[in-house]
All heavy atoms as TSV, in Angstrom:
chain	resi	resn	atom	element	x	y	z
A	1	MET	N	N	92.245	88.256	107.273
A	1	MET	CA	C	91.486	88.179	106.053
A	1	MET	C	C	90.316	89.174	106.383
A	1	MET	O	O	89.765	89.440	107.501
A	1	MET	CB	C	90.789	86.897	105.994
A	1	MET	CG	C	89.757	86.884	104.793
A	1	MET	SD	S	89.024	85.240	104.481
A	1	MET	CE	C	90.177	84.613	103.332
A	2	ASP	N	N	90.013	90.031	105.286
A	2	ASP	CA	C	89.103	91.064	105.399
A	2	ASP	C	C	87.640	90.535	105.011
A	2	ASP	O	O	87.459	90.485	103.734
A	2	ASP	CB	C	89.412	92.214	104.557
A	2	ASP	CG	C	88.463	93.501	104.740
A	2	ASP	OD1	O	87.394	93.338	105.350
A	2	ASP	OD2	O	88.910	94.596	104.357
A	3	HIS	N	N	86.895	90.078	105.881
A	3	HIS	CA	C	85.567	89.524	105.532
A	3	HIS	C	C	84.633	90.509	105.128
A	3	HIS	O	O	83.708	90.117	104.253
A	3	HIS	CB	C	84.993	88.658	106.796
A	3	HIS	CG	C	85.733	87.385	107.100
A	3	HIS	ND1	N	85.970	87.015	108.340
A	3	HIS	CD2	C	86.335	86.479	106.235
A	3	HIS	CE1	C	86.694	85.851	108.264
A	3	HIS	NE2	N	86.870	85.591	107.003
A	4	TYR	N	N	84.749	91.755	105.322
A	4	TYR	CA	C	83.897	92.778	104.871
A	4	TYR	C	C	84.096	92.780	103.458
A	4	TYR	O	O	82.933	92.961	102.712
A	4	TYR	CB	C	84.283	94.156	105.520
A	4	TYR	CG	C	83.763	94.320	106.923
A	4	TYR	CD1	C	84.731	94.387	107.956
A	4	TYR	CD2	C	82.434	94.426	107.167
A	4	TYR	CE1	C	84.236	94.488	109.209
A	4	TYR	CE2	C	81.891	94.500	108.495
A	4	TYR	CZ	C	82.899	94.515	109.508
A	4	TYR	OH	O	82.481	94.755	110.812
A	5	LYS	N	N	85.187	92.771	102.883
A	5	LYS	CA	C	85.400	92.776	101.289
A	5	LYS	C	C	84.689	91.586	100.725
A	5	LYS	O	O	84.157	91.645	99.602
A	5	LYS	CB	C	86.857	92.858	101.008
A	5	LYS	CG	C	87.458	94.268	101.240
A	5	LYS	CD	C	88.919	94.339	100.768
A	5	LYS	CE	C	89.431	95.666	101.048
A	5	LYS	NZ	N	90.935	95.746	100.794
A	6	GLU	N	N	84.887	90.462	101.345
A	6	GLU	CA	C	84.189	89.356	100.901
A	6	GLU	C	C	82.730	89.312	100.888
A	6	GLU	O	O	82.080	88.942	99.847
A	6	GLU	CB	C	84.778	88.053	101.797
A	6	GLU	CG	C	84.312	86.627	101.216
A	6	GLU	CD	C	84.689	85.585	102.161
A	6	GLU	OE1	O	85.857	85.628	102.655
A	6	GLU	OE2	O	83.914	84.602	102.185
A	7	ILE	N	N	82.172	89.899	101.974
A	7	ILE	CA	C	80.735	90.034	101.954
A	7	ILE	C	C	80.226	91.035	100.944
A	7	ILE	O	O	79.227	90.694	100.262
A	7	ILE	CB	C	80.343	90.476	103.484
A	7	ILE	CG1	C	80.567	89.390	104.460
A	7	ILE	CG2	C	78.783	90.811	103.412
A	7	ILE	CD1	C	80.574	89.742	105.915
A	8	ALA	N	N	81.032	92.104	100.785
A	8	ALA	CA	C	80.510	93.146	99.769
A	8	ALA	C	C	80.602	92.587	98.391
A	8	ALA	O	O	79.722	92.906	97.628
A	8	ALA	CB	C	81.535	94.349	100.060
A	9	ALA	N	N	81.545	91.794	98.081
A	9	ALA	CA	C	81.652	91.211	96.762
A	9	ALA	C	C	80.569	90.339	96.470
A	9	ALA	O	O	80.234	90.204	95.282
A	9	ALA	CB	C	83.034	90.434	96.694
A	10	ARG	N	N	79.799	89.733	97.457
A	10	ARG	CA	C	78.727	88.861	97.181
A	10	ARG	C	C	77.334	89.492	97.199
A	10	ARG	O	O	76.330	88.860	96.811
A	10	ARG	CB	C	78.807	87.641	98.177
A	10	ARG	CG	C	80.033	86.850	98.035
A	10	ARG	CD	C	80.074	85.778	99.210
A	10	ARG	NE	N	81.260	85.057	99.099
A	10	ARG	CZ	C	81.252	83.603	98.974
A	10	ARG	NH1	N	80.122	83.002	98.960
A	10	ARG	NH2	N	82.391	83.000	98.840
A	11	LEU	N	N	77.249	90.744	97.594
A	11	LEU	CA	C	75.957	91.391	97.797
A	11	LEU	C	C	75.252	91.500	96.438
A	11	LEU	O	O	74.091	91.175	96.373
A	11	LEU	CB	C	76.218	92.803	98.439
A	11	LEU	CG	C	76.633	92.807	99.899
A	11	LEU	CD1	C	76.835	94.235	100.294
A	11	LEU	CD2	C	75.492	92.147	100.729
A	12	GLU	N	N	75.929	91.996	95.486
A	12	GLU	CA	C	75.296	92.182	94.144
A	12	GLU	C	C	74.597	90.779	93.606
A	12	GLU	O	O	73.590	90.868	93.135
A	12	GLU	CB	C	76.308	92.564	93.019
A	12	GLU	CG	C	75.619	92.948	91.786
A	12	GLU	CD	C	76.634	93.599	90.827
A	12	GLU	OE1	O	77.759	93.838	91.125
A	12	GLU	OE2	O	76.060	93.924	89.644
A	13	GLY	N	N	75.261	89.752	93.783
A	13	GLY	CA	C	74.775	88.440	93.390
A	13	GLY	C	C	73.370	88.102	94.109
A	13	GLY	O	O	72.582	87.258	93.569
A	14	PHE	N	N	73.149	88.678	95.256
A	14	PHE	CA	C	71.837	88.563	95.967
A	14	PHE	C	C	70.842	89.721	95.713
A	14	PHE	O	O	69.841	89.762	96.364
A	14	PHE	CB	C	72.020	88.382	97.377
A	14	PHE	CG	C	72.783	87.086	97.770
A	14	PHE	CD1	C	74.141	87.010	98.026
A	14	PHE	CD2	C	72.122	85.909	97.768
A	14	PHE	CE1	C	74.755	85.846	98.402
A	14	PHE	CE2	C	72.702	84.591	98.127
A	14	PHE	CZ	C	74.081	84.625	98.280
A	15	GLY	N	N	71.243	90.617	94.875
A	15	GLY	CA	C	70.474	91.830	94.618
A	15	GLY	C	C	70.357	92.706	95.788
A	15	GLY	O	O	69.505	93.584	95.951
A	16	LEU	N	N	71.410	92.828	96.585
A	16	LEU	CA	C	71.616	93.675	97.823
A	16	LEU	C	C	72.561	94.803	97.691
A	16	LEU	O	O	73.569	94.683	96.992
A	16	LEU	CB	C	71.876	92.892	98.971
A	16	LEU	CG	C	71.007	91.733	99.342
A	16	LEU	CD1	C	71.614	90.892	100.483
A	16	LEU	CD2	C	69.592	92.228	99.774
A	17	ASP	N	N	72.217	95.926	98.271
A	17	ASP	CA	C	73.210	97.050	98.370
A	17	ASP	C	C	74.035	96.956	99.573
A	17	ASP	O	O	75.167	97.344	99.702
A	17	ASP	CB	C	72.438	98.356	98.255
A	17	ASP	CG	C	71.859	98.642	96.907
A	17	ASP	OD1	O	72.425	98.288	95.904
A	17	ASP	OD2	O	70.779	99.133	96.821
A	18	ALA	N	N	73.412	96.324	100.680
A	18	ALA	CA	C	74.015	96.189	101.998
A	18	ALA	C	C	73.285	95.071	102.762
A	18	ALA	O	O	72.318	94.663	102.366
A	18	ALA	CB	C	73.872	97.635	102.669
A	19	MET	N	N	74.009	94.767	103.862
A	19	MET	CA	C	73.502	93.735	104.736
A	19	MET	C	C	73.804	94.113	106.101
A	19	MET	O	O	74.954	94.332	106.503
A	19	MET	CB	C	74.003	92.367	104.407
A	19	MET	CG	C	73.468	91.311	105.228
A	19	MET	SD	S	74.011	89.617	104.589
A	19	MET	CE	C	75.841	89.539	104.958
A	20	LEU	N	N	72.809	94.051	106.941
A	20	LEU	CA	C	72.906	94.299	108.365
A	20	LEU	C	C	73.118	93.044	109.037
A	20	LEU	O	O	72.465	92.052	108.891
A	20	LEU	CB	C	71.591	94.989	108.973
A	20	LEU	CG	C	71.683	95.293	110.413
A	20	LEU	CD1	C	72.809	96.523	110.702
A	20	LEU	CD2	C	70.370	95.836	110.928
A	21	ILE	N	N	74.296	92.916	109.728
A	21	ILE	CA	C	74.705	91.712	110.420
A	21	ILE	C	C	74.554	91.815	111.889
A	21	ILE	O	O	75.035	92.670	112.539
A	21	ILE	CB	C	76.157	91.376	110.024
A	21	ILE	CG1	C	76.313	91.307	108.496
A	21	ILE	CG2	C	76.668	90.064	110.661
A	21	ILE	CD1	C	77.633	91.273	107.937
A	22	THR	N	N	73.909	90.872	112.480
A	22	THR	CA	C	73.554	90.718	113.911
A	22	THR	C	C	74.051	89.412	114.399
A	22	THR	O	O	74.210	88.443	113.656
A	22	THR	CB	C	72.140	91.033	114.293
A	22	THR	OG1	O	71.317	90.154	113.709
A	22	THR	CG2	C	71.770	92.494	113.759
A	23	GLY	N	N	73.903	89.303	115.714
A	23	GLY	CA	C	74.150	87.910	116.316
A	23	GLY	C	C	75.688	87.656	116.588
A	23	GLY	O	O	76.516	88.043	115.600
A	24	GLY	N	N	75.949	87.093	117.622
A	24	GLY	CA	C	77.334	86.977	118.063
A	24	GLY	C	C	78.297	86.370	117.020
A	24	GLY	O	O	79.471	86.892	116.730
A	25	HIS	N	N	77.995	85.168	116.556
A	25	HIS	CA	C	78.830	84.399	115.565
A	25	HIS	C	C	78.947	85.103	114.256
A	25	HIS	O	O	80.039	85.152	113.696
A	25	HIS	CB	C	78.308	82.986	115.381
A	25	HIS	CG	C	78.372	82.119	116.628
A	25	HIS	ND1	N	79.449	81.804	117.178
A	25	HIS	CD2	C	77.290	81.659	117.349
A	25	HIS	CE1	C	79.200	81.010	118.280
A	25	HIS	NE2	N	77.829	80.929	118.365
A	26	ASN	N	N	77.948	85.740	113.848
A	26	ASN	CA	C	77.903	86.516	112.632
A	26	ASN	C	C	78.802	87.701	112.734
A	26	ASN	O	O	79.466	88.116	111.797
A	26	ASN	CB	C	76.555	86.877	112.095
A	26	ASN	CG	C	75.704	85.679	111.842
A	26	ASN	OD1	O	76.198	84.632	111.411
A	26	ASN	ND2	N	74.362	85.771	112.160
A	27	LEU	N	N	78.772	88.433	113.784
A	27	LEU	CA	C	79.485	89.629	114.102
A	27	LEU	C	C	80.948	89.251	114.080
A	27	LEU	O	O	81.806	89.929	113.641
A	27	LEU	CB	C	79.014	90.288	115.309
A	27	LEU	CG	C	77.786	91.143	115.209
A	27	LEU	CD1	C	77.293	91.517	116.699
A	27	LEU	CD2	C	77.860	92.230	114.402
A	28	LEU	N	N	81.259	88.252	114.866
A	28	LEU	CA	C	82.669	87.738	114.962
A	28	LEU	C	C	83.207	87.412	113.665
A	28	LEU	O	O	84.389	87.747	113.399
A	28	LEU	CB	C	82.704	86.522	115.857
A	28	LEU	CG	C	84.111	85.986	116.122
A	28	LEU	CD1	C	84.975	86.927	116.783
A	28	LEU	CD2	C	83.974	84.817	117.104
A	29	TYR	N	N	82.524	86.648	112.891
A	29	TYR	CA	C	82.990	86.331	111.439
A	29	TYR	C	C	83.307	87.665	110.623
A	29	TYR	O	O	84.379	87.716	110.016
A	29	TYR	CB	C	81.929	85.465	110.706
A	29	TYR	CG	C	82.420	85.354	109.251
A	29	TYR	CD1	C	83.257	84.282	108.858
A	29	TYR	CD2	C	81.712	86.045	108.266
A	29	TYR	CE1	C	83.704	84.116	107.558
A	29	TYR	CE2	C	82.263	85.900	106.933
A	29	TYR	CZ	C	83.191	84.883	106.583
A	29	TYR	OH	O	83.503	84.838	105.345
A	30	ALA	N	N	82.339	88.507	110.645
A	30	ALA	CA	C	82.503	89.784	109.807
A	30	ALA	C	C	83.553	90.658	110.249
A	30	ALA	O	O	84.388	91.149	109.504
A	30	ALA	CB	C	81.169	90.494	109.770
A	31	SER	N	N	83.709	90.802	111.637
A	31	SER	CA	C	84.558	92.011	112.112
A	31	SER	C	C	85.725	91.441	112.786
A	31	SER	O	O	86.712	92.149	113.017
A	31	SER	CB	C	83.747	92.812	113.132
A	31	SER	OG	O	83.445	91.995	114.273
A	32	GLY	N	N	85.752	90.165	113.195
A	32	GLY	CA	C	86.802	89.651	114.085
A	32	GLY	C	C	86.831	90.122	115.534
A	32	GLY	O	O	87.665	89.872	116.261
A	33	PHE	N	N	85.725	90.727	115.891
A	33	PHE	CA	C	85.580	91.264	117.254
A	33	PHE	C	C	84.344	90.564	117.958
A	33	PHE	O	O	83.229	90.451	117.371
A	33	PHE	CB	C	85.358	92.799	117.262
A	33	PHE	CG	C	85.203	93.427	118.618
A	33	PHE	CD1	C	86.285	93.423	119.570
A	33	PHE	CD2	C	83.929	93.984	118.935
A	33	PHE	CE1	C	86.020	93.925	120.854
A	33	PHE	CE2	C	83.813	94.568	120.232
A	33	PHE	CZ	C	84.860	94.487	121.171
A	34	ASP	N	N	84.596	90.096	119.175
A	34	ASP	CA	C	83.555	89.359	119.886
A	34	ASP	C	C	83.020	90.224	121.023
A	34	ASP	O	O	83.569	90.422	122.027
A	34	ASP	CB	C	84.124	88.189	120.482
A	34	ASP	CG	C	83.018	87.257	121.158
A	34	ASP	OD1	O	81.885	87.477	121.106
A	34	ASP	OD2	O	83.538	86.166	121.682
A	35	SER	N	N	81.830	90.787	120.674
A	35	SER	CA	C	81.119	91.659	121.799
A	35	SER	C	C	79.864	90.922	122.140
A	35	SER	O	O	78.887	91.462	122.761
A	35	SER	CB	C	80.827	93.039	121.252
A	35	SER	OG	O	79.885	93.046	120.294
A	36	GLY	N	N	79.811	89.573	121.857
A	36	GLY	CA	C	78.437	88.831	122.078
A	36	GLY	C	C	77.377	89.409	121.205
A	36	GLY	O	O	77.537	89.486	119.981
A	37	GLU	N	N	76.393	89.842	121.792
A	37	GLU	CA	C	75.195	90.214	121.137
A	37	GLU	C	C	75.099	91.840	121.109
A	37	GLU	O	O	74.046	92.453	120.635
A	37	GLU	CB	C	73.869	89.676	121.635
A	37	GLU	CG	C	73.799	88.169	121.637
A	37	GLU	CD	C	73.490	87.654	120.276
A	37	GLU	OE1	O	72.925	88.257	119.374
A	37	GLU	OE2	O	74.091	86.483	119.979
A	38	ASP	N	N	76.161	92.453	121.567
A	38	ASP	CA	C	76.149	93.844	121.878
A	38	ASP	C	C	76.780	94.632	120.748
A	38	ASP	O	O	77.562	95.462	120.991
A	38	ASP	CB	C	76.794	94.190	123.183
A	38	ASP	CG	C	75.985	93.620	124.335
A	38	ASP	OD1	O	74.748	93.629	124.384
A	38	ASP	OD2	O	76.571	92.966	125.253
A	39	GLY	N	N	76.270	94.597	119.576
A	39	GLY	CA	C	76.727	95.407	118.446
A	39	GLY	C	C	75.999	94.900	117.136
A	39	GLY	O	O	75.411	93.784	117.194
A	40	VAL	N	N	76.251	95.679	116.103
A	40	VAL	CA	C	75.810	95.377	114.829
A	40	VAL	C	C	76.787	95.843	113.801
A	40	VAL	O	O	77.546	96.759	114.168
A	40	VAL	CB	C	74.279	95.938	114.462
A	40	VAL	CG1	C	73.338	95.520	115.435
A	40	VAL	CG2	C	74.370	97.416	114.440
A	41	THR	N	N	76.788	95.230	112.638
A	41	THR	CA	C	77.668	95.765	111.589
A	41	THR	C	C	76.818	95.892	110.333
A	41	THR	O	O	75.935	95.119	110.061
A	41	THR	CB	C	78.919	94.901	111.523
A	41	THR	OG1	O	79.852	95.553	110.757
A	41	THR	CG2	C	78.588	93.610	110.918
A	42	LEU	N	N	77.125	96.837	109.507
A	42	LEU	CA	C	76.641	97.047	108.258
A	42	LEU	C	C	77.723	96.899	107.184
A	42	LEU	O	O	78.665	97.626	107.095
A	42	LEU	CB	C	75.974	98.462	108.085
A	42	LEU	CG	C	75.247	98.819	106.835
A	42	LEU	CD1	C	74.005	97.921	106.637
A	42	LEU	CD2	C	74.850	100.213	106.635
A	43	ALA	N	N	77.457	95.870	106.383
A	43	ALA	CA	C	78.480	95.683	105.221
A	43	ALA	C	C	77.705	96.155	103.984
A	43	ALA	O	O	76.650	95.628	103.655
A	43	ALA	CB	C	78.713	94.162	105.145
A	44	ALA	N	N	78.327	97.036	103.225
A	44	ALA	CA	C	77.669	97.675	101.989
A	44	ALA	C	C	78.764	97.550	100.904
A	44	ALA	O	O	79.959	97.327	101.179
A	44	ALA	CB	C	77.259	99.115	102.294
A	45	ARG	N	N	78.307	97.672	99.718
A	45	ARG	CA	C	79.203	97.735	98.548
A	45	ARG	C	C	80.209	98.880	98.717
A	45	ARG	O	O	81.190	98.856	98.173
A	45	ARG	CB	C	78.434	97.894	97.295
A	45	ARG	CG	C	77.581	96.693	96.852
A	45	ARG	CD	C	76.894	96.838	95.578
A	45	ARG	NE	N	75.768	96.017	95.442
A	45	ARG	CZ	C	75.025	96.024	94.299
A	45	ARG	NH1	N	75.333	96.777	93.373
A	45	ARG	NH2	N	74.009	95.205	94.292
A	46	GLN	N	N	79.605	100.005	99.312
A	46	GLN	CA	C	80.523	101.312	99.423
A	46	GLN	C	C	81.353	101.351	100.688
A	46	GLN	O	O	82.207	102.154	100.846
A	46	GLN	CB	C	79.592	102.567	99.572
A	46	GLN	CG	C	78.740	102.665	98.328
A	46	GLN	CD	C	77.376	101.914	98.573
A	46	GLN	OE1	O	77.153	101.186	99.477
A	46	GLN	NE2	N	76.519	101.963	97.593
A	47	GLY	N	N	81.325	100.362	101.623
A	47	GLY	CA	C	82.095	100.405	102.796
A	47	GLY	C	C	81.395	99.538	103.920
A	47	GLY	O	O	80.358	98.875	103.726
A	48	ALA	N	N	81.926	99.712	105.149
A	48	ALA	CA	C	81.433	98.818	106.149
A	48	ALA	C	C	81.529	99.631	107.509
A	48	ALA	O	O	82.463	100.560	107.675
A	48	ALA	CB	C	82.180	97.541	106.419
A	49	TRP	N	N	80.570	99.412	108.455
A	49	TRP	CA	C	80.491	100.107	109.624
A	49	TRP	C	C	80.153	99.168	110.824
A	49	TRP	O	O	79.345	98.282	110.557
A	49	TRP	CB	C	79.431	101.182	109.573
A	49	TRP	CG	C	79.765	102.251	108.632
A	49	TRP	CD1	C	80.355	103.473	108.804
A	49	TRP	CD2	C	79.357	102.251	107.175
A	49	TRP	NE1	N	80.371	104.166	107.664
A	49	TRP	CE2	C	79.789	103.370	106.637
A	49	TRP	CE3	C	78.751	101.219	106.375
A	49	TRP	CZ2	C	79.658	103.600	105.202
A	49	TRP	CZ3	C	78.616	101.500	105.019
A	49	TRP	CH2	C	79.106	102.707	104.478
A	50	TYR	N	N	80.893	99.268	111.929
A	50	TYR	CA	C	80.476	98.545	113.163
A	50	TYR	C	C	80.065	99.519	114.193
A	50	TYR	O	O	80.836	100.435	114.480
A	50	TYR	CB	C	81.844	97.836	113.380
A	50	TYR	CG	C	81.590	96.814	114.723
A	50	TYR	CD1	C	81.345	95.509	114.415
A	50	TYR	CD2	C	81.549	97.300	116.000
A	50	TYR	CE1	C	81.145	94.664	115.460
A	50	TYR	CE2	C	81.263	96.373	116.981
A	50	TYR	CZ	C	81.075	95.120	116.755
A	50	TYR	OH	O	80.783	94.104	117.824
A	51	PHE	N	N	78.799	99.134	114.651
A	51	PHE	CA	C	78.200	99.925	115.726
A	51	PHE	C	C	78.250	99.194	117.079
A	51	PHE	O	O	77.718	98.130	117.100
A	51	PHE	CB	C	76.912	100.378	115.279
A	51	PHE	CG	C	76.770	101.071	113.927
A	51	PHE	CD1	C	76.493	100.416	112.827
A	51	PHE	CD2	C	76.958	102.453	113.895
A	51	PHE	CE1	C	76.442	101.074	111.670
A	51	PHE	CE2	C	76.844	103.172	112.696
A	51	PHE	CZ	C	76.660	102.376	111.507
A	52	THR	N	N	78.635	99.955	118.150
A	52	THR	CA	C	78.609	99.277	119.384
A	52	THR	C	C	78.434	100.382	120.507
A	52	THR	O	O	78.291	101.545	120.120
A	52	THR	CB	C	79.868	98.514	119.748
A	52	THR	OG1	O	79.698	97.784	120.967
A	52	THR	CG2	C	81.046	99.405	119.867
A	53	ASP	N	N	78.151	99.986	121.708
A	53	ASP	CA	C	77.859	101.114	122.803
A	53	ASP	C	C	79.226	101.382	123.389
A	53	ASP	O	O	80.238	100.847	123.230
A	53	ASP	CB	C	76.808	100.632	123.717
A	53	ASP	CG	C	77.170	99.361	124.486
A	53	ASP	OD1	O	78.282	99.131	124.839
A	53	ASP	OD2	O	76.313	98.480	124.795
A	54	SER	N	N	79.114	102.306	124.446
A	54	SER	CA	C	80.340	102.738	125.040
A	54	SER	C	C	81.208	101.738	125.872
A	54	SER	O	O	82.465	101.880	126.059
A	54	SER	CB	C	80.003	103.885	126.088
A	54	SER	OG	O	79.107	103.420	127.154
A	55	ARG	N	N	80.513	100.624	126.246
A	55	ARG	CA	C	81.196	99.522	126.948
A	55	ARG	C	C	82.266	98.865	126.150
A	55	ARG	O	O	83.345	98.334	126.590
A	55	ARG	CB	C	80.332	98.460	127.377
A	55	ARG	CG	C	79.373	98.908	128.486
A	55	ARG	CD	C	78.303	97.855	128.721
A	55	ARG	NE	N	77.493	97.478	127.433
A	55	ARG	CZ	C	76.731	96.537	127.415
A	55	ARG	NH1	N	76.611	95.560	128.370
A	55	ARG	NH2	N	76.041	96.289	126.222
A	56	TYR	N	N	82.124	98.935	124.793
A	56	TYR	CA	C	83.014	98.143	123.938
A	56	TYR	C	C	83.719	98.997	122.807
A	56	TYR	O	O	84.446	98.416	122.002
A	56	TYR	CB	C	82.121	97.023	123.187
A	56	TYR	CG	C	81.649	96.069	124.018
A	56	TYR	CD1	C	80.156	96.054	124.378
A	56	TYR	CD2	C	82.399	95.040	124.603
A	56	TYR	CE1	C	79.609	95.185	125.144
A	56	TYR	CE2	C	81.758	94.082	125.425
A	56	TYR	CZ	C	80.414	94.178	125.768
A	56	TYR	OH	O	79.814	93.180	126.520
A	57	ILE	N	N	83.446	100.279	122.881
A	57	ILE	CA	C	83.927	101.160	121.791
A	57	ILE	C	C	85.454	101.153	121.643
A	57	ILE	O	O	85.984	100.954	120.618
A	57	ILE	CB	C	83.412	102.597	121.991
A	57	ILE	CG1	C	83.714	103.349	120.559
A	57	ILE	CG2	C	83.921	103.296	123.137
A	57	ILE	CD1	C	82.900	102.860	119.407
A	58	GLU	N	N	86.177	101.160	122.779
A	58	GLU	CA	C	87.650	101.194	122.753
A	58	GLU	C	C	88.168	99.894	122.178
A	58	GLU	O	O	89.136	99.811	121.416
A	58	GLU	CB	C	88.178	101.546	124.070
A	58	GLU	CG	C	89.768	101.754	124.149
A	58	GLU	CD	C	90.256	102.103	125.461
A	58	GLU	OE1	O	89.612	102.624	126.304
A	58	GLU	OE2	O	91.530	101.861	125.551
A	59	ALA	N	N	87.662	98.765	122.664
A	59	ALA	CA	C	88.161	97.512	122.258
A	59	ALA	C	C	87.867	97.296	120.795
A	59	ALA	O	O	88.593	96.705	120.096
A	59	ALA	CB	C	87.569	96.350	123.202
A	60	ALA	N	N	86.636	97.717	120.312
A	60	ALA	CA	C	86.222	97.471	119.132
A	60	ALA	C	C	87.151	98.384	118.066
A	60	ALA	O	O	87.530	97.939	116.994
A	60	ALA	CB	C	84.782	97.904	118.767
A	61	ARG	N	N	87.466	99.572	118.449
A	61	ARG	CA	C	88.443	100.435	117.656
A	61	ARG	C	C	89.788	99.922	117.487
A	61	ARG	O	O	90.419	100.088	116.560
A	61	ARG	CB	C	88.375	101.854	118.284
A	61	ARG	CG	C	87.180	102.612	117.895
A	61	ARG	CD	C	87.244	104.103	118.375
A	61	ARG	NE	N	85.999	104.680	117.968
A	61	ARG	CZ	C	85.373	105.698	118.534
A	61	ARG	NH1	N	86.029	106.200	119.740
A	61	ARG	NH2	N	84.322	106.378	118.046
A	62	ASN	N	N	90.201	99.118	118.506
A	62	ASN	CA	C	91.505	98.523	118.539
A	62	ASN	C	C	91.518	97.076	117.817
A	62	ASN	O	O	92.676	96.600	117.481
A	62	ASN	CB	C	91.943	98.322	119.978
A	62	ASN	CG	C	92.321	99.604	120.643
A	62	ASN	OD1	O	92.773	100.501	120.051
A	62	ASN	ND2	N	92.115	99.691	121.974
A	63	THR	N	N	90.400	96.558	117.636
A	63	THR	CA	C	90.240	95.258	116.928
A	63	THR	C	C	89.786	95.196	115.575
A	63	THR	O	O	90.219	94.444	114.680
A	63	THR	CB	C	89.429	94.346	117.909
A	63	THR	OG1	O	89.962	94.291	119.212
A	63	THR	CG2	C	89.412	92.901	117.373
A	64	VAL	N	N	88.631	95.812	115.196
A	64	VAL	CA	C	87.940	95.812	113.970
A	64	VAL	C	C	88.763	96.515	112.918
A	64	VAL	O	O	89.213	97.588	113.094
A	64	VAL	CB	C	86.601	96.416	114.087
A	64	VAL	CG1	C	85.904	96.516	112.749
A	64	VAL	CG2	C	85.795	95.739	115.120
A	65	THR	N	N	88.970	95.748	111.793
A	65	THR	CA	C	89.613	96.282	110.660
A	65	THR	C	C	88.606	96.148	109.537
A	65	THR	O	O	87.917	95.193	109.420
A	65	THR	CB	C	90.988	95.623	110.368
A	65	THR	OG1	O	90.723	94.267	110.120
A	65	THR	CG2	C	92.041	95.791	111.520
A	66	GLY	N	N	88.737	97.002	108.474
A	66	GLY	CA	C	88.022	97.057	107.416
A	66	GLY	C	C	86.638	97.743	107.496
A	66	GLY	O	O	85.813	97.543	106.575
A	67	ALA	N	N	86.433	98.314	108.691
A	67	ALA	CA	C	85.148	98.972	108.957
A	67	ALA	C	C	85.293	100.196	109.807
A	67	ALA	O	O	86.219	100.136	110.622
A	67	ALA	CB	C	84.163	98.048	109.502
A	68	ALA	N	N	84.483	101.167	109.577
A	68	ALA	CA	C	84.534	102.346	110.551
A	68	ALA	C	C	83.764	101.823	111.783
A	68	ALA	O	O	82.686	101.202	111.730
A	68	ALA	CB	C	83.809	103.539	109.853
A	69	VAL	N	N	84.340	102.274	112.946
A	69	VAL	CA	C	83.750	101.901	114.240
A	69	VAL	C	C	83.075	103.078	114.825
A	69	VAL	O	O	83.697	104.135	115.014
A	69	VAL	CB	C	84.726	101.305	115.180
A	69	VAL	CG1	C	84.113	100.865	116.459
A	69	VAL	CG2	C	85.421	100.038	114.529
A	70	GLU	N	N	81.777	103.004	115.080
A	70	GLU	CA	C	81.019	104.112	115.635
A	70	GLU	C	C	80.316	103.716	117.008
A	70	GLU	O	O	79.960	102.590	117.112
A	70	GLU	CB	C	79.932	104.493	114.646
A	70	GLU	CG	C	80.472	104.932	113.231
A	70	GLU	CD	C	81.287	106.235	113.307
A	70	GLU	OE1	O	81.153	107.062	114.266
A	70	GLU	OE2	O	82.171	106.389	112.424
A	71	MET	N	N	80.134	104.709	117.771
A	71	MET	CA	C	79.482	104.422	119.106
A	71	MET	C	C	78.020	104.894	118.987
A	71	MET	O	O	77.748	106.010	118.431
A	71	MET	CB	C	80.245	105.115	120.261
A	71	MET	CG	C	79.509	104.836	121.714
A	71	MET	SD	S	80.447	105.510	122.988
A	71	MET	CE	C	80.387	107.322	122.606
A	72	VAL	N	N	77.076	104.092	119.515
A	72	VAL	CA	C	75.573	104.536	119.401
A	72	VAL	C	C	75.111	104.416	120.819
A	72	VAL	O	O	75.695	103.768	121.754
A	72	VAL	CB	C	74.795	103.641	118.493
A	72	VAL	CG1	C	75.177	103.951	117.025
A	72	VAL	CG2	C	74.984	102.068	118.866
């Protein structure tokens, strides 16, 4: 299931253009990837992005669907 699409569909109802998602359980729900607290994701009406550091970038790129994965 693409939770990013589900989140994006609900943003307008809350008057939001995007939502920054942090925290292990929230990140796991949105992205399907478990990096603990070592990442953030941005879910927006126009798309989604998952940001992580070099320790998790390869695993995130192989796991996260529905979002662009970027290293910070």
